[in-house]
C-alpha positions in Angstrom: -16.4 -40.2 -1.4 -15.6 -39.3 2.2 -13.9 -35.9 2.5 -10.5 -36.2 4.2 -10.2 -32.5 5.0 -12.6 -32.6 8.0 -14.8 -29.8 9.3 -12.8 -29.8 12.5 -9.5 -29.2 10.6 -11.1 -26.4 8.6 -12.4 -24.7 11.7 -8.9 -25.0 13.3 -7.3 -23.4 10.2 -9.8 -20.4 10.2 -9.6 -20.0 14.0 -5.8 -19.8 14.0 -5.7 -17.5 11.0 -7.9 -15.1 13.0 -5.0 -14.8 15.4 -2.5 -14.4 12.6 -1.1 -17.9 13.1 -0.4 -20.7 10.6 -2.0 -24.1 11.0 0.8 -26.7 11.0 -1.1 -29.3 13.1 -4.7 -29.5 14.0 -3.9 -31.1 17.4 -2.2 -28.1 18.9 -3.5 -24.8 20.2 -3.1 -21.6 18.2 -0.5 -20.2 20.7 1.6 -23.3 20.2 1.9 -22.7 16.5 5.2 -21.3 15.1 5.6 -17.6 14.9 4.8 -17.1 11.1 2.6 -14.2 10.3 -0.6 -15.4 8.7 -2.8 -12.4 8.7 -5.3 -12.0 5.8 -4.2 -9.4 3.2 -6.4 -6.4 2.4 -6.2 -5.0 -1.1 -6.8 -1.3 -1.9 -9.8 -2.3 -4.0 -11.4 -3.6 -0.8 -11.0 -0.3 1.1 -14.0 2.0 1.1 -12.2 5.3 1.0 -15.4 7.3 1.5 -17.0 5.1 4.1 -17.2 8.0 6.5 -19.6 9.7 4.1 -22.1 6.8 4.2 -25.2 8.3 6.1 -26.0 6.7 9.4 -29.5 6.1 8.1 -30.8 6.0 4.5 -31.9 9.5 3.4 -35.7 9.7 3.1 -35.5 11.2 -0.4 -33.5 8.1 -1.5 -35.6 5.6 0.4 -38.8 7.0 -1.2 -37.4 7.6 -4.7 -39.5 6.0 -7.5 -37.2 6.7 -10.5 -33.5 5.8 -11.2 -30.7 8.2 -12.2 -32.0 8.1 -15.8 -35.6 9.0 -14.8 -36.9 5.5 -15.4 -38.9 3.3 -12.9 -36.5 2.3 -10.2 -38.1 -1.2 -9.8 -35.8 -3.7 -11.6 -33.4 -0.9 -12.7 -29.8 -2.0 -12.8 -28.9 1.7 -12.9 -30.4 2.4 -9.5 -30.7 5.7 -7.7 -27.7 7.4 -6.2 -27.3 9.8 -3.3 -23.7 10.8 -2.4 -21.7 7.6 -2.0 -24.6 5.2 -1.8 -26.9 3.7 -4.4 -30.3 2.1 -4.0 -31.5 -0.9 -6.1 -35.1 -2.1 -5.9 -36.3 -5.6 -6.7 -33.4 -6.7 -8.9 -34.0 -10.0 -10.6 -31.1 -12.4 -9.7 -29.5 -15.0 -12.0 -28.6 -18.5 -11.0 -24.9 -19.2 -10.6 -24.0 -22.0 -12.9 -23.2 -25.3 -11.1 -24.6 -24.2 -7.7 -27.5 -26.6 -7.8 -30.1 -23.9 -7.4 -28.4 -22.6 -4.3 -26.5 -19.5 -5.4 -27.6 -16.3 -7.2 -26.2 -13.0 -8.3 -26.8 -10.0 -10.6 -24.8 -8.0 -13.1 -24.8 -4.5 -14.4 -24.7 -3.5 -18.1 -20.9 -3.9 -18.2 -20.9 -7.4 -16.7 -19.8 -6.2 -13.2 -21.4 -8.0 -10.2 -24.1 -5.7 -9.0 -24.4 -7.0 -5.4 -20.6 -6.6 -4.7 -19.9 -3.9 -2.0 -23.5 -4.0 -0.8 -23.7 -2.0 2.5 -24.1 -4.4 5.4 -27.7 -4.9 6.5 -26.7 -4.0 10.1 -24.9 -0.8 9.2 -27.8 1.1 10.7 -29.1 -0.5 13.9 -32.6 0.8 13.1 -32.6 -1.3 9.9 -32.7 1.3 7.2 -30.1 -0.7 5.2 -31.8 -4.0 5.5 -31.9 -6.2 2.4 -35.3 -7.4 1.2 -35.5 -10.7 -0.6 -38.5 -11.8 -2.7 -39.6 -14.9 -4.4 -40.9 -15.0 -8.0 -44.4 -14.0 -6.8 -43.0 -11.0 -4.8 -43.5 -12.6 -1.5 -40.9 -11.6 1.1 -38.3 -14.3 1.9 -37.4 -13.5 5.6 -34.1 -14.0 7.1 -33.8 -17.7 8.1 -36.1 -18.9 5.4 -33.9 -21.2 3.3 -31.0 -20.0 5.5 -29.8 -17.5 2.9 -26.7 -15.4 3.2 -25.5 -12.5 1.0 -21.7 -12.3 0.7 -21.1 -8.6 0.1 -17.4 -9.3 -0.9 -18.3 -11.6 -3.8 -21.8 -10.3 -4.5 -23.3 -13.8 -4.3 -26.4 -14.8 -2.4 -26.5 -18.4 -1.2 -29.3 -20.6 0.2 -27.9 -23.2 2.5 -31.3 -24.9 2.8 -32.9 -24.3 -0.6 -35.1 -27.3 -0.1 -37.2 -25.2 2.4 -38.2 -22.9 -0.5 -39.6 -25.1 -3.3 -40.7 -21.9 -5.2 -37.1 -20.7 -5.7 -34.9 -22.4 -8.3 -32.9 -21.5 -11.4 -36.1 -21.2 -13.4 -37.7 -19.0 -10.7 -34.9 -17.0 -9.2 -35.5 -14.5 -6.4 -35.4 -10.7 -6.4 -33.6 -8.4 -4.0 -33.7 -4.8 -2.9 -30.5 -3.4 -1.3 -28.1 -0.4 -0.9 -24.6 -0.4 -2.3 -21.5 1.6 -1.5 -20.8 3.7 -4.6 -17.8 5.8 -3.5 -14.1 5.4 -4.3 -11.6 2.8 -3.1 -8.1 2.8 -1.8 -6.1 4.7 0.8 -5.4 8.1 -0.9 -7.4 11.3 -0.6 -11.1 10.8 -0.6 -13.5 11.9 -3.4 -15.3 14.2 -0.9 -12.1 16.2 -0.3 -11.7 15.3 3.3 -8.5 14.1 4.9 -7.7 10.4 5.4 -5.5 8.7 7.9 -3.9 5.3 8.1 -3.2 4.3 11.7 -2.3 1.2 13.6 -1.0 0.2 17.0 1.4 -2.2 15.3 3.8 -2.0 12.4 2.6 -0.7 9.0 4.7 -2.0 6.2 4.5 -0.8 2.6 6.5 -3.1 0.3 7.3 -3.1 -3.4 9.1 -6.3 -4.2 10.4 -5.3 -7.6 9.1 -1.8 -8.3 9.0 1.9 -7.1 7.1 3.3 -4.2 6.1 7.0 -4.9 4.9 9.3 -2.1 3.4 12.2 -4.0 1.7 15.4 -2.9 0.4 18.1 -5.3 -0.1 20.5 -2.4 1.7 23.9 -2.5 2.1 24.0 1.3 5.5 23.9 2.9 4.5 20.8 4.8 3.0 19.0 1.7 4.6 15.8 2.9 5.2 15.3 6.6 7.0 12.4 8.3 6.4 12.7 12.0 7.7 10.2 14.6 6.1 12.0 17.6 7.8 9.8 20.3 10.5 7.8 18.6 13.0 8.3 15.7 12.9 7.4 12.0 15.3 5.8 9.7 15.8 5.9 6.0 18.1 3.2 4.7 19.3 2.7 1.1 21.6 0.1 -0.4 22.7 2.2 -3.3 23.2 5.9 -4.2 20.4 8.0 -2.7 19.3 11.6 -3.2 17.3 14.2 -1.3 16.6 17.0 -3.8 14.6 20.2 -3.7 14.0 21.8 -7.1 13.4 25.2 -5.6 13.4 26.7 -2.1 15.5 25.9 0.9 16.3 22.5 2.3 16.5 22.6 6.1 17.7 19.8 8.4 17.2 20.7 12.1 17.9 19.0 15.4 16.0 21.2 17.8 17.5 19.8 21.0 19.9 17.1 19.9 23.1 16.5 17.9 23.2 16.7 14.1 25.6 14.0 12.8 26.9 14.0 9.3 28.9 10.8 8.9 30.5 8.9 6.1 32.4 5.6 6.3 34.1 6.2 2.9 37.9 6.3 2.8 38.4 8.8 0.0 39.4 12.5 0.4 35.9 13.4 -0.7 34.0 11.3 1.9 31.9 14.3 2.8 31.3 17.0 0.2 29.6 20.3 0.9 29.3 22.1 -2.4 27.8 25.5 -3.1 27.8 24.9 -6.8 26.6 28.4 -7.9 29.6 30.6 -9.0 28.3 33.3 -6.7 27.3 31.0 -3.9 29.0 30.7 -0.5 29.0 28.7 2.7 28.1 30.3 6.0 29.0 28.4 9.3 27.8 30.1 12.5 28.4 28.9 16.0 27.7 30.1 19.6 30.1 30.8 22.4 31.2 27.1 22.6 33.0 27.7 19.2 33.9 25.4 16.3 36.0 22.3 16.8 37.6 20.9 13.7 39.8 17.8 14.3 41.8 15.9 11.7 44.5 13.3 12.0 45.9 14.7 8.7 46.4 18.1 7.2 43.5 20.6 6.9 43.5 22.6 3.7 41.6 25.7 3.0 41.8 26.4 -0.8 40.8 29.8 -2.3 40.9 31.4 -5.7 42.3 34.1 -5.9 45.1 32.9 -3.5 45.1 34.0 0.1 48.7 33.2 0.7 51.6 30.8 0.1 51.1 27.1 0.3 52.8 26.8 3.7 52.2 27.2 7.4 51.2 30.8 6.9 51.5 33.4 9.7 48.4 35.0 8.3 46.4 32.8 10.7 45.4 34.3 14.1 47.5 33.3 17.0 44.6 31.5 18.8 44.4 29.0 16.0 46.6 26.0 16.8 47.7 23.8 14.0 49.1 20.3 14.1 50.7 19.4 11.9 49.8 22.4 9.8 47.0 24.4 8.1 47.7 25.2 4.4 46.3 28.3 2.7 46.7 27.4 -1.0 45.8 29.2 -4.3 
């Protein structure tokens, strides 16, 4: 049956996706496509958190090791030999992937996990210390280009695109492979090596929880355990329901170093803004420079105290330089 989804259409789809564009028509250029974001998603399980700890070249002690981590012969061992965040596997027998017509092969560890997944790319070191080595059933090296084989390090599957060039390789006589695998942790949190991590971009970084909670948690005891720093612009925190900023101990400081600090409420009640020193011995201290304090209200201003400071009227206790309109009440 003739395939209707042509190679040209598939290439167009992949090319446009590379630029973050959808493919609505194969007969228009990528820049003519509508502005719908179509970037590929990256899961935390795909992020090599400790990638900075991968040695630039394979350590000689690991390269020359003859035993695995259990002290057994490294050849054929699905345990392999570890060194930091990398692990070496030597001449691992591959298994035919069912239904692939002798073209695809993989390997599994003792728990059924794909062994070749997260293999370190062969060109990680330009000098070639991380090169994969593929062998046929007689331990003859299968060079790159022979059978046009490709190892997909994301899926852990090795595929021959021209298996007919290698009559000695088939499901009954699968190949062997030697390789190095990333064995560190995954995600975007703190690394297992204790070093700092950073997440940076020249564009927008969006963290979204469609129907759950986003927790930003630090267990550090430092005063700047969590820092939100917009070095050139501003930042905005928006909530659609009641919101809280709470410190269980210690001070909470809000500072505008060279700007105005606005505390605004659009509520219409007489408690639109509440400043409450809830401890029975607590107080409120307002200090100002020579410009003074300006309190303006279209209604009355009430200062309530217990015990009483004076009668509930326009008291003459107030200094003469305080003007009141209509009145300031001092009430018990």
